mmJSON file of the N, C-alpha and C atoms, coordinates in Angstrom:
{"data_MODEL":{"atom_site":{
"group_PDB":["ATOM","ATOM","ATOM","ATOM","ATOM","ATOM","ATOM","ATOM","ATOM","ATOM","ATOM","ATOM","ATOM","ATOM","ATOM","ATOM","ATOM","ATOM","ATOM","ATOM","ATOM","ATOM","ATOM","ATOM","ATOM","ATOM","ATOM","ATOM","ATOM","ATOM","ATOM","ATOM","ATOM","ATOM","ATOM","ATOM","ATOM","ATOM","ATOM","ATOM","ATOM","ATOM","ATOM","ATOM","ATOM","ATOM","ATOM","ATOM","ATOM","ATOM","ATOM","ATOM","ATOM","ATOM","ATOM","ATOM","ATOM","ATOM","ATOM","ATOM","ATOM","ATOM","ATOM","ATOM","ATOM","ATOM","ATOM","ATOM","ATOM","ATOM","ATOM","ATOM","ATOM","ATOM","ATOM","ATOM","ATOM","ATOM","ATOM","ATOM","ATOM","ATOM","ATOM","ATOM","ATOM","ATOM","ATOM","ATOM","ATOM","ATOM","ATOM","ATOM","ATOM","ATOM","ATOM","ATOM","ATOM","ATOM","ATOM","ATOM","ATOM","ATOM","ATOM","ATOM","ATOM","ATOM","ATOM","ATOM","ATOM","ATOM","ATOM","ATOM","ATOM","ATOM","ATOM","ATOM","ATOM","ATOM","ATOM","ATOM","ATOM","ATOM","ATOM","ATOM","ATOM","ATOM","ATOM","ATOM","ATOM","ATOM","ATOM","ATOM","ATOM","ATOM","ATOM","ATOM","ATOM","ATOM","ATOM","ATOM","ATOM","ATOM","ATOM","ATOM","ATOM","ATOM","ATOM","ATOM","ATOM","ATOM","ATOM","ATOM","ATOM","ATOM","ATOM","ATOM","ATOM","ATOM","ATOM","ATOM","ATOM","ATOM","ATOM","ATOM","ATOM","ATOM","ATOM","ATOM","ATOM","ATOM","ATOM","ATOM","ATOM","ATOM","ATOM","ATOM","ATOM","ATOM","ATOM","ATOM","ATOM","ATOM","ATOM","ATOM","ATOM","ATOM","ATOM","ATOM","ATOM","ATOM","ATOM","ATOM","ATOM","ATOM","ATOM","ATOM","ATOM","ATOM","ATOM","ATOM","ATOM","ATOM","ATOM","ATOM","ATOM","ATOM","ATOM","ATOM","ATOM","ATOM"],
"id":[1,2,3,4,5,6,7,8,9,10,11,12,13,14,15,16,17,18,19,20,21,22,23,24,25,26,27,28,29,30,31,32,33,34,35,36,37,38,39,40,41,42,43,44,45,46,47,48,49,50,51,52,53,54,55,56,57,58,59,60,61,62,63,64,65,66,67,68,69,70,71,72,73,74,75,76,77,78,79,80,81,82,83,84,85,86,87,88,89,90,91,92,93,94,95,96,97,98,99,100,101,102,103,104,105,106,107,108,109,110,111,112,113,114,115,116,117,118,119,120,121,122,123,124,125,126,127,128,129,130,131,132,133,134,135,136,137,138,139,140,141,142,143,144,145,146,147,148,149,150,151,152,153,154,155,156,157,158,159,160,161,162,163,164,165,166,167,168,169,170,171,172,173,174,175,176,177,178,179,180,181,182,183,184,185,186,187,188,189,190,191,192,193,194,195,196,197,198,199,200,201,202,203,204,205,206,207,208,209,210],
"type_symbol":["N","C","C","N","C","C","N","C","C","N","C","C","N","C","C","N","C","C","N","C","C","N","C","C","N","C","C","N","C","C","N","C","C","N","C","C","N","C","C","N","C","C","N","C","C","N","C","C","N","C","C","N","C","C","N","C","C","N","C","C","N","C","C","N","C","C","N","C","C","N","C","C","N","C","C","N","C","C","N","C","C","N","C","C","N","C","C","N","C","C","N","C","C","N","C","C","N","C","C","N","C","C","N","C","C","N","C","C","N","C","C","N","C","C","N","C","C","N","C","C","N","C","C","N","C","C","N","C","C","N","C","C","N","C","C","N","C","C","N","C","C","N","C","C","N","C","C","N","C","C","N","C","C","N","C","C","N","C","C","N","C","C","N","C","C","N","C","C","N","C","C","N","C","C","N","C","C","N","C","C","N","C","C","N","C","C","N","C","C","N","C","C","N","C","C","N","C","C","N","C","C","N","C","C","N","C","C","N","C","C"],
"label_atom_id":["N","CA","C","N","CA","C","N","CA","C","N","CA","C","N","CA","C","N","CA","C","N","CA","C","N","CA","C","N","CA","C","N","CA","C","N","CA","C","N","CA","C","N","CA","C","N","CA","C","N","CA","C","N","CA","C","N","CA","C","N","CA","C","N","CA","C","N","CA","C","N","CA","C","N","CA","C","N","CA","C","N","CA","C","N","CA","C","N","CA","C","N","CA","C","N","CA","C","N","CA","C","N","CA","C","N","CA","C","N","CA","C","N","CA","C","N","CA","C","N","CA","C","N","CA","C","N","CA","C","N","CA","C","N","CA","C","N","CA","C","N","CA","C","N","CA","C","N","CA","C","N","CA","C","N","CA","C","N","CA","C","N","CA","C","N","CA","C","N","CA","C","N","CA","C","N","CA","C","N","CA","C","N","CA","C","N","CA","C","N","CA","C","N","CA","C","N","CA","C","N","CA","C","N","CA","C","N","CA","C","N","CA","C","N","CA","C","N","CA","C","N","CA","C","N","CA","C","N","CA","C","N","CA","C","N","CA","C","N","CA","C","N","CA","C"],
"label_alt_id":[null,null,null,null,null,null,null,null,null,null,null,null,null,null,null,null,null,null,null,null,null,null,null,null,null,null,null,null,null,null,null,null,null,null,null,null,null,null,null,null,null,null,null,null,null,null,null,null,null,null,null,null,null,null,null,null,null,null,null,null,null,null,null,null,null,null,null,null,null,null,null,null,null,null,null,null,null,null,null,null,null,null,null,null,null,null,null,null,null,null,null,null,null,null,null,null,null,null,null,null,null,null,null,null,null,null,null,null,null,null,null,null,null,null,null,null,null,null,null,null,null,null,null,null,null,null,null,null,null,null,null,null,null,null,null,null,null,null,null,null,null,null,null,null,null,null,null,null,null,null,null,null,null,null,null,null,null,null,null,null,null,null,null,null,null,null,null,null,null,null,null,null,null,null,null,null,null,null,null,null,null,null,null,null,null,null,null,null,null,null,null,null,null,null,null,null,null,null,null,null,null,null,null,null,null,null,null,null,null,null],
"label_comp_id":["MET","MET","MET","ARG","ARG","ARG","ALA","ALA","ALA","GLU","GLU","GLU","GLY","GLY","GLY","THR","THR","THR","LEU","LEU","LEU","THR","THR","THR","VAL","VAL","VAL","VAL","VAL","VAL","ALA","ALA","ALA","ARG","ARG","ARG","SER","SER","SER","PHE","PHE","PHE","ASP","ASP","ASP","VAL","VAL","VAL","ALA","ALA","ALA","ARG","ARG","ARG","SER","SER","SER","ALA","ALA","ALA","ALA","ALA","ALA","THR","THR","THR","THR","THR","THR","SER","SER","SER","GLY","GLY","GLY","ARG","ARG","ARG","GLY","GLY","GLY","GLY","GLY","GLY","GLY","GLY","GLY","ALA","ALA","ALA","GLN","GLN","GLN","PHE","PHE","PHE","VAL","VAL","VAL","VAL","VAL","VAL","ILE","ILE","ILE","ASP","ASP","ASP","LEU","LEU","LEU","ALA","ALA","ALA","ARG","ARG","ARG","GLY","GLY","GLY","THR","THR","THR","GLY","GLY","GLY","GLU","GLU","GLU","LEU","LEU","LEU","ALA","ALA","ALA","GLY","GLY","GLY","ILE","ILE","ILE","GLY","GLY","GLY","GLY","GLY","GLY","THR","THR","THR","GLY","GLY","GLY","GLY","GLY","GLY","LEU","LEU","LEU","ALA","ALA","ALA","MET","MET","MET","ASP","ASP","ASP","GLN","GLN","GLN","ASP","ASP","ASP","GLY","GLY","GLY","ALA","ALA","ALA","HIS","HIS","HIS","ARG","ARG","ARG","PHE","PHE","PHE","TRP","TRP","TRP","LEU","LEU","LEU","GLU","GLU","GLU","TYR","TYR","TYR","GLU","GLU","GLU","LEU","LEU","LEU","ARG","ARG","ARG"],
"label_asym_id":["A","A","A","A","A","A","A","A","A","A","A","A","A","A","A","A","A","A","A","A","A","A","A","A","A","A","A","A","A","A","A","A","A","A","A","A","A","A","A","A","A","A","A","A","A","A","A","A","A","A","A","A","A","A","A","A","A","A","A","A","A","A","A","A","A","A","A","A","A","A","A","A","A","A","A","A","A","A","A","A","A","A","A","A","A","A","A","A","A","A","A","A","A","A","A","A","A","A","A","A","A","A","A","A","A","A","A","A","A","A","A","A","A","A","A","A","A","A","A","A","A","A","A","A","A","A","A","A","A","A","A","A","A","A","A","A","A","A","A","A","A","A","A","A","A","A","A","A","A","A","A","A","A","A","A","A","A","A","A","A","A","A","A","A","A","A","A","A","A","A","A","A","A","A","A","A","A","A","A","A","A","A","A","A","A","A","A","A","A","A","A","A","A","A","A","A","A","A","A","A","A","A","A","A","A","A","A","A","A","A"],
"label_entity_id":["1","1","1","1","1","1","1","1","1","1","1","1","1","1","1","1","1","1","1","1","1","1","1","1","1","1","1","1","1","1","1","1","1","1","1","1","1","1","1","1","1","1","1","1","1","1","1","1","1","1","1","1","1","1","1","1","1","1","1","1","1","1","1","1","1","1","1","1","1","1","1","1","1","1","1","1","1","1","1","1","1","1","1","1","1","1","1","1","1","1","1","1","1","1","1","1","1","1","1","1","1","1","1","1","1","1","1","1","1","1","1","1","1","1","1","1","1","1","1","1","1","1","1","1","1","1","1","1","1","1","1","1","1","1","1","1","1","1","1","1","1","1","1","1","1","1","1","1","1","1","1","1","1","1","1","1","1","1","1","1","1","1","1","1","1","1","1","1","1","1","1","1","1","1","1","1","1","1","1","1","1","1","1","1","1","1","1","1","1","1","1","1","1","1","1","1","1","1","1","1","1","1","1","1","1","1","1","1","1","1"],
"label_seq_id":[1,1,1,2,2,2,3,3,3,4,4,4,5,5,5,6,6,6,7,7,7,8,8,8,9,9,9,10,10,10,11,11,11,12,12,12,13,13,13,14,14,14,15,15,15,16,16,16,17,17,17,18,18,18,19,19,19,20,20,20,21,21,21,22,22,22,23,23,23,24,24,24,25,25,25,26,26,26,27,27,27,28,28,28,29,29,29,30,30,30,31,31,31,32,32,32,33,33,33,34,34,34,35,35,35,36,36,36,37,37,37,38,38,38,39,39,39,40,40,40,41,41,41,42,42,42,43,43,43,44,44,44,45,45,45,46,46,46,47,47,47,48,48,48,49,49,49,50,50,50,51,51,51,52,52,52,53,53,53,54,54,54,55,55,55,56,56,56,57,57,57,58,58,58,59,59,59,60,60,60,61,61,61,62,62,62,63,63,63,64,64,64,65,65,65,66,66,66,67,67,67,68,68,68,69,69,69,70,70,70],
"pdbx_PDB_ins_code":[null,null,null,null,null,null,null,null,null,null,null,null,null,null,null,null,null,null,null,null,null,null,null,null,null,null,null,null,null,null,null,null,null,null,null,null,null,null,null,null,null,null,null,null,null,null,null,null,null,null,null,null,null,null,null,null,null,null,null,null,null,null,null,null,null,null,null,null,null,null,null,null,null,null,null,null,null,null,null,null,null,null,null,null,null,null,null,null,null,null,null,null,null,null,null,null,null,null,null,null,null,null,null,null,null,null,null,null,null,null,null,null,null,null,null,null,null,null,null,null,null,null,null,null,null,null,null,null,null,null,null,null,null,null,null,null,null,null,null,null,null,null,null,null,null,null,null,null,null,null,null,null,null,null,null,null,null,null,null,null,null,null,null,null,null,null,null,null,null,null,null,null,null,null,null,null,null,null,null,null,null,null,null,null,null,null,null,null,null,null,null,null,null,null,null,null,null,null,null,null,null,null,null,null,null,null,null,null,null,null],
"Cartn_x":[11.976,11.228,9.885,9.064,7.829,7.299,7.061,6.506,5.169,4.392,2.792,1.923,1.495,0.975,0.202,-0.011,-0.711,0.194,0.085,0.746,-0.303,-0.586,-1.148,-2.736,-3.971,-4.718,-4.782,-3.721,-3.593,-2.723,-3.796,-2.978,-2.697,-1.824,-1.527,-0.106,0.772,2.026,2.803,4.491,5.383,6.666,7.174,8.864,9.695,10.624,12.035,13.128,14.35,15.455,16.053,16.983,17.627,19.086,20.133,21.388,21.6,22.796,22.847,24.171,24.306,26.307,26.108,26.722,26.889,27.99,28.311,29.569,29.927,31.291,31.694,31.554,31.206,30.568,29.346,28.719,27.603,26.803,25.674,24.197,25.384,24.551,25.02,24.671,24.533,24.436,23.673,23.504,22.265,22.057,20.64,20.157,20.039,20.091,19.441,18.636,17.435,16.282,16.057,15.775,15.176,14.238,12.996,11.986,11.789,11.331,11.502,10.125,10.551,9.346,8.685,8.824,7.914,7.037,7.208,5.908,5.293,4.816,3.966,2.503,1.256,-0.368,-0.676,-1.833,-2.913,-3.17,-3.087,-2.52,-1.33,-0.049,1.162,2.081,1.093,2.264,2.732,3.957,5.064,5.549,5.442,5.697,7.752,8.268,9.502,10.56,11.824,12.206,13.295,13.899,14.96,14.751,15.628,14.955,16.268,15.935,17.247,16.854,17.129,17.239,18.198,18.575,19.904,19.408,20.666,20.592,21.646,21.237,22.136,22.996,24.263,24.713,23.954,23.079,22.433,21.106,20.914,19.702,18.316,18.653,17.231,17.603,16.657,16.258,15.528,15.815,15.143,14.956,14.354,13.328,13.005,13.206,13.22,12.846,11.925,11.54,11.11,12.043,11.582,11.055,10.252,9.39,8.791,8.133,7.72,6.823,5.494,4.579,4.402,4.591,4.871,3.431],
"Cartn_y":[15.74,17.016,16.664,17.616,17.121,18.583,18.017,19.037,19.287,20.296,20.075,21.519,21.149,22.025,21.828,22.369,22.324,21.872,20.952,21.323,21.072,22.128,21.648,21.983,21.235,21.196,19.869,19.683,18.098,18.628,18.613,18.585,17.917,17.267,15.947,16.161,14.962,15.787,14.99,15.019,14.156,14.449,13.456,13.565,13.806,14.729,14.605,14.51,13.81,14.039,15.272,15.848,17.158,16.978,17.998,18.022,19.733,20.084,21.712,21.882,22.894,23.15,24.897,25.437,27.408,27.396,28.496,29.32,30.568,30.782,31.353,32.934,33.496,34.733,34.977,36.249,36.463,35.917,34.813,34.487,33.48,33.124,32.385,30.693,29.984,28.601,28.284,27.017,26.214,24.969,24.561,23.074,22.406,21.42,20.493,19.379,18.747,17.735,16.899,15.775,14.661,14.269,13.799,13.264,11.841,11.439,9.955,9.495,8.485,8.325,6.979,6.619,5.554,6.636,7.695,8.672,9.771,9.742,10.071,9.834,10.951,10.399,11.095,10.169,10.277,10.328,11.701,11.713,12.279,12.321,12.136,10.702,10.151,8.419,8.537,8.092,7.499,8.922,10.273,11.486,11.612,11.91,11.34,12.863,13.35,14.817,15.217,16.198,16.755,18.15,19.178,20.023,20.987,22.31,22.97,24.411,25.081,26.383,27.004,28.311,28.763,30.311,30.14,31.653,32.333,34.063,34.909,35.351,35.743,36.494,38.221,38.519,39.663,39.063,37.96,37.449,36.813,37.065,36.498,34.654,34.195,33.284,32.486,31.181,30.737,29.437,29.144,27.607,26.838,25.886,25.397,24.001,23.285,21.861,21.187,20.157,19.096,18.397,17.727,16.641,15.596,14.669,13.972,13.042,12.682,12.03,10.728,9.595,8.075,7.47],
"Cartn_z":[-80.897,-81.534,-82.145,-81.975,-82.578,-82.973,-84.886,-85.404,-85.442,-84.917,-85.571,-86.318,-87.361,-88.187,-89.161,-90.104,-91.68,-92.84,-93.453,-94.69,-95.841,-96.529,-97.445,-96.85,-96.67,-95.906,-94.398,-94.717,-93.665,-92.191,-91.423,-90.053,-89.072,-88.972,-88.161,-87.683,-87.237,-86.356,-87.455,-86.858,-87.024,-86.018,-86.071,-85.116,-86.233,-85.231,-86.2,-85.363,-85.782,-85.602,-85.645,-84.8,-85.034,-84.727,-85.069,-84.271,-84.902,-84.205,-84.242,-84.141,-84.775,-84.249,-84.504,-83.616,-83.706,-83.66,-83.772,-84.42,-83.054,-83.052,-81.74,-82.236,-80.881,-81.422,-80.994,-81.581,-81.024,-82.062,-81.576,-82.506,-83.386,-84.667,-85.813,-85.134,-86.55,-86.326,-86.93,-86.533,-87.54,-86.875,-86.794,-86.857,-88.245,-87.691,-89.166,-88.685,-89.339,-88.887,-89.847,-89.911,-90.419,-90.202,-91.073,-90.385,-90.336,-89.175,-88.832,-89.397,-90.424,-91.052,-90.676,-89.241,-88.987,-87.913,-87.916,-86.669,-87.059,-88.482,-88.922,-88.5,-88.093,-87.974,-88.768,-88.787,-89.704,-91.347,-91.851,-92.763,-93.321,-92.663,-92.579,-92.275,-92.103,-91.754,-93.696,-93.664,-94.223,-95.121,-93.97,-94.734,-94.404,-94.891,-95.382,-95.608,-94.794,-95.743,-94.582,-94.85,-94.342,-94.384,-93.12,-92.829,-92.129,-91.412,-90.95,-90.605,-89.333,-88.96,-89.113,-89.614,-89.407,-88.794,-88.212,-87.1,-87.545,-88.226,-88.472,-87.413,-87.961,-86.65,-86.516,-87.891,-86.945,-86.478,-86.307,-85.207,-86.245,-87.244,-88.468,-88.323,-88.847,-88.383,-89.735,-90.156,-91.431,-91.303,-91.561,-91.397,-92.816,-92.914,-94.315,-93.863,-95.21,-95.183,-96.172,-96.272,-97.861,-97.219,-97.81,-97.805,-98.885,-98.419,-99.416,-98.367,-99.196,-98.692,-99.406,-98.876,-99.543,-99.845],
"occupancy":[1.0,1.0,1.0,1.0,1.0,1.0,1.0,1.0,1.0,1.0,1.0,1.0,1.0,1.0,1.0,1.0,1.0,1.0,1.0,1.0,1.0,1.0,1.0,1.0,1.0,1.0,1.0,1.0,1.0,1.0,1.0,1.0,1.0,1.0,1.0,1.0,1.0,1.0,1.0,1.0,1.0,1.0,1.0,1.0,1.0,1.0,1.0,1.0,1.0,1.0,1.0,1.0,1.0,1.0,1.0,1.0,1.0,1.0,1.0,1.0,1.0,1.0,1.0,1.0,1.0,1.0,1.0,1.0,1.0,1.0,1.0,1.0,1.0,1.0,1.0,1.0,1.0,1.0,1.0,1.0,1.0,1.0,1.0,1.0,1.0,1.0,1.0,1.0,1.0,1.0,1.0,1.0,1.0,1.0,1.0,1.0,1.0,1.0,1.0,1.0,1.0,1.0,1.0,1.0,1.0,1.0,1.0,1.0,1.0,1.0,1.0,1.0,1.0,1.0,1.0,1.0,1.0,1.0,1.0,1.0,1.0,1.0,1.0,1.0,1.0,1.0,1.0,1.0,1.0,1.0,1.0,1.0,1.0,1.0,1.0,1.0,1.0,1.0,1.0,1.0,1.0,1.0,1.0,1.0,1.0,1.0,1.0,1.0,1.0,1.0,1.0,1.0,1.0,1.0,1.0,1.0,1.0,1.0,1.0,1.0,1.0,1.0,1.0,1.0,1.0,1.0,1.0,1.0,1.0,1.0,1.0,1.0,1.0,1.0,1.0,1.0,1.0,1.0,1.0,1.0,1.0,1.0,1.0,1.0,1.0,1.0,1.0,1.0,1.0,1.0,1.0,1.0,1.0,1.0,1.0,1.0,1.0,1.0,1.0,1.0,1.0,1.0,1.0,1.0,1.0,1.0,1.0,1.0,1.0,1.0],
"B_iso_or_equiv":[0.0,0.0,0.0,0.0,0.0,0.0,0.0,0.0,0.0,0.0,0.0,0.0,0.0,0.0,0.0,0.0,0.0,0.0,0.0,0.0,0.0,0.0,0.0,0.0,0.0,0.0,0.0,0.0,0.0,0.0,0.0,0.0,0.0,0.0,0.0,0.0,0.0,0.0,0.0,0.0,0.0,0.0,0.0,0.0,0.0,0.0,0.0,0.0,0.0,0.0,0.0,0.0,0.0,0.0,0.0,0.0,0.0,0.0,0.0,0.0,0.0,0.0,0.0,0.0,0.0,0.0,0.0,0.0,0.0,0.0,0.0,0.0,0.0,0.0,0.0,0.0,0.0,0.0,0.0,0.0,0.0,0.0,0.0,0.0,0.0,0.0,0.0,0.0,0.0,0.0,0.0,0.0,0.0,0.0,0.0,0.0,0.0,0.0,0.0,0.0,0.0,0.0,0.0,0.0,0.0,0.0,0.0,0.0,0.0,0.0,0.0,0.0,0.0,0.0,0.0,0.0,0.0,0.0,0.0,0.0,0.0,0.0,0.0,0.0,0.0,0.0,0.0,0.0,0.0,0.0,0.0,0.0,0.0,0.0,0.0,0.0,0.0,0.0,0.0,0.0,0.0,0.0,0.0,0.0,0.0,0.0,0.0,0.0,0.0,0.0,0.0,0.0,0.0,0.0,0.0,0.0,0.0,0.0,0.0,0.0,0.0,0.0,0.0,0.0,0.0,0.0,0.0,0.0,0.0,0.0,0.0,0.0,0.0,0.0,0.0,0.0,0.0,0.0,0.0,0.0,0.0,0.0,0.0,0.0,0.0,0.0,0.0,0.0,0.0,0.0,0.0,0.0,0.0,0.0,0.0,0.0,0.0,0.0,0.0,0.0,0.0,0.0,0.0,0.0,0.0,0.0,0.0,0.0,0.0,0.0],
"pdbx_formal_charge":[null,null,null,null,null,null,null,null,null,null,null,null,null,null,null,null,null,null,null,null,null,null,null,null,null,null,null,null,null,null,null,null,null,null,null,null,null,null,null,null,null,null,null,null,null,null,null,null,null,null,null,null,null,null,null,null,null,null,null,null,null,null,null,null,null,null,null,null,null,null,null,null,null,null,null,null,null,null,null,null,null,null,null,null,null,null,null,null,null,null,null,null,null,null,null,null,null,null,null,null,null,null,null,null,null,null,null,null,null,null,null,null,null,null,null,null,null,null,null,null,null,null,null,null,null,null,null,null,null,null,null,null,null,null,null,null,null,null,null,null,null,null,null,null,null,null,null,null,null,null,null,null,null,null,null,null,null,null,null,null,null,null,null,null,null,null,null,null,null,null,null,null,null,null,null,null,null,null,null,null,null,null,null,null,null,null,null,null,null,null,null,null,null,null,null,null,null,null,null,null,null,null,null,null,null,null,null,null,null,null],
"auth_seq_id":[1,1,1,2,2,2,3,3,3,4,4,4,5,5,5,6,6,6,7,7,7,8,8,8,9,9,9,10,10,10,11,11,11,12,12,12,13,13,13,14,14,14,15,15,15,16,16,16,17,17,17,18,18,18,19,19,19,20,20,20,21,21,21,22,22,22,23,23,23,24,24,24,25,25,25,26,26,26,27,27,27,28,28,28,29,29,29,30,30,30,31,31,31,32,32,32,33,33,33,34,34,34,35,35,35,36,36,36,37,37,37,38,38,38,39,39,39,40,40,40,41,41,41,42,42,42,43,43,43,44,44,44,45,45,45,46,46,46,47,47,47,48,48,48,49,49,49,50,50,50,51,51,51,52,52,52,53,53,53,54,54,54,55,55,55,56,56,56,57,57,57,58,58,58,59,59,59,60,60,60,61,61,61,62,62,62,63,63,63,64,64,64,65,65,65,66,66,66,67,67,67,68,68,68,69,69,69,70,70,70],
"auth_comp_id":["MET","MET","MET","ARG","ARG","ARG","ALA","ALA","ALA","GLU","GLU","GLU","GLY","GLY","GLY","THR","THR","THR","LEU","LEU","LEU","THR","THR","THR","VAL","VAL","VAL","VAL","VAL","VAL","ALA","ALA","ALA","ARG","ARG","ARG","SER","SER","SER","PHE","PHE","PHE","ASP","ASP","ASP","VAL","VAL","VAL","ALA","ALA","ALA","ARG","ARG","ARG","SER","SER","SER","ALA","ALA","ALA","ALA","ALA","ALA","THR","THR","THR","THR","THR","THR","SER","SER","SER","GLY","GLY","GLY","ARG","ARG","ARG","GLY","GLY","GLY","GLY","GLY","GLY","GLY","GLY","GLY","ALA","ALA","ALA","GLN","GLN","GLN","PHE","PHE","PHE","VAL","VAL","VAL","VAL","VAL","VAL","ILE","ILE","ILE","ASP","ASP","ASP","LEU","LEU","LEU","ALA","ALA","ALA","ARG","ARG","ARG","GLY","GLY","GLY","THR","THR","THR","GLY","GLY","GLY","GLU","GLU","GLU","LEU","LEU","LEU","ALA","ALA","ALA","GLY","GLY","GLY","ILE","ILE","ILE","GLY","GLY","GLY","GLY","GLY","GLY","THR","THR","THR","GLY","GLY","GLY","GLY","GLY","GLY","LEU","LEU","LEU","ALA","ALA","ALA","MET","MET","MET","ASP","ASP","ASP","GLN","GLN","GLN","ASP","ASP","ASP","GLY","GLY","GLY","ALA","ALA","ALA","HIS","HIS","HIS","ARG","ARG","ARG","PHE","PHE","PHE","TRP","TRP","TRP","LEU","LEU","LEU","GLU","GLU","GLU","TYR","TYR","TYR","GLU","GLU","GLU","LEU","LEU","LEU","ARG","ARG","ARG"],
"auth_asym_id":["A","A","A","A","A","A","A","A","A","A","A","A","A","A","A","A","A","A","A","A","A","A","A","A","A","A","A","A","A","A","A","A","A","A","A","A","A","A","A","A","A","A","A","A","A","A","A","A","A","A","A","A","A","A","A","A","A","A","A","A","A","A","A","A","A","A","A","A","A","A","A","A","A","A","A","A","A","A","A","A","A","A","A","A","A","A","A","A","A","A","A","A","A","A","A","A","A","A","A","A","A","A","A","A","A","A","A","A","A","A","A","A","A","A","A","A","A","A","A","A","A","A","A","A","A","A","A","A","A","A","A","A","A","A","A","A","A","A","A","A","A","A","A","A","A","A","A","A","A","A","A","A","A","A","A","A","A","A","A","A","A","A","A","A","A","A","A","A","A","A","A","A","A","A","A","A","A","A","A","A","A","A","A","A","A","A","A","A","A","A","A","A","A","A","A","A","A","A","A","A","A","A","A","A","A","A","A","A","A","A"],
"auth_atom_id":["N","CA","C","N","CA","C","N","CA","C","N","CA","C","N","CA","C","N","CA","C","N","CA","C","N","CA","C","N","CA","C","N","CA","C","N","CA","C","N","CA","C","N","CA","C","N","CA","C","N","CA","C","N","CA","C","N","CA","C","N","CA","C","N","CA","C","N","CA","C","N","CA","C","N","CA","C","N","CA","C","N","CA","C","N","CA","C","N","CA","C","N","CA","C","N","CA","C","N","CA","C","N","CA","C","N","CA","C","N","CA","C","N","CA","C","N","CA","C","N","CA","C","N","CA","C","N","CA","C","N","CA","C","N","CA","C","N","CA","C","N","CA","C","N","CA","C","N","CA","C","N","CA","C","N","CA","C","N","CA","C","N","CA","C","N","CA","C","N","CA","C","N","CA","C","N","CA","C","N","CA","C","N","CA","C","N","CA","C","N","CA","C","N","CA","C","N","CA","C","N","CA","C","N","CA","C","N","CA","C","N","CA","C","N","CA","C","N","CA","C","N","CA","C","N","CA","C","N","CA","C","N","CA","C","N","CA","C","N","CA","C","N","CA","C"],
"pdbx_PDB_model_num":[1,1,1,1,1,1,1,1,1,1,1,1,1,1,1,1,1,1,1,1,1,1,1,1,1,1,1,1,1,1,1,1,1,1,1,1,1,1,1,1,1,1,1,1,1,1,1,1,1,1,1,1,1,1,1,1,1,1,1,1,1,1,1,1,1,1,1,1,1,1,1,1,1,1,1,1,1,1,1,1,1,1,1,1,1,1,1,1,1,1,1,1,1,1,1,1,1,1,1,1,1,1,1,1,1,1,1,1,1,1,1,1,1,1,1,1,1,1,1,1,1,1,1,1,1,1,1,1,1,1,1,1,1,1,1,1,1,1,1,1,1,1,1,1,1,1,1,1,1,1,1,1,1,1,1,1,1,1,1,1,1,1,1,1,1,1,1,1,1,1,1,1,1,1,1,1,1,1,1,1,1,1,1,1,1,1,1,1,1,1,1,1,1,1,1,1,1,1,1,1,1,1,1,1,1,1,1,1,1,1]
}}}
């Protein structure tokens, strides 16, 4: 999975590995990601961190990313 976008004023890309879990019933579940240290490009070379996406029972999605540039 490739994440693309802008962090501060840096526009480059990095790869993440992800895993997912779902709950029984309507909706619900979570996905967790780890940033692949070897796959950042440009100014994001050396990026590392974790994050995830939570899907609530009411359909709301919450995404978070904690990262560090080395």
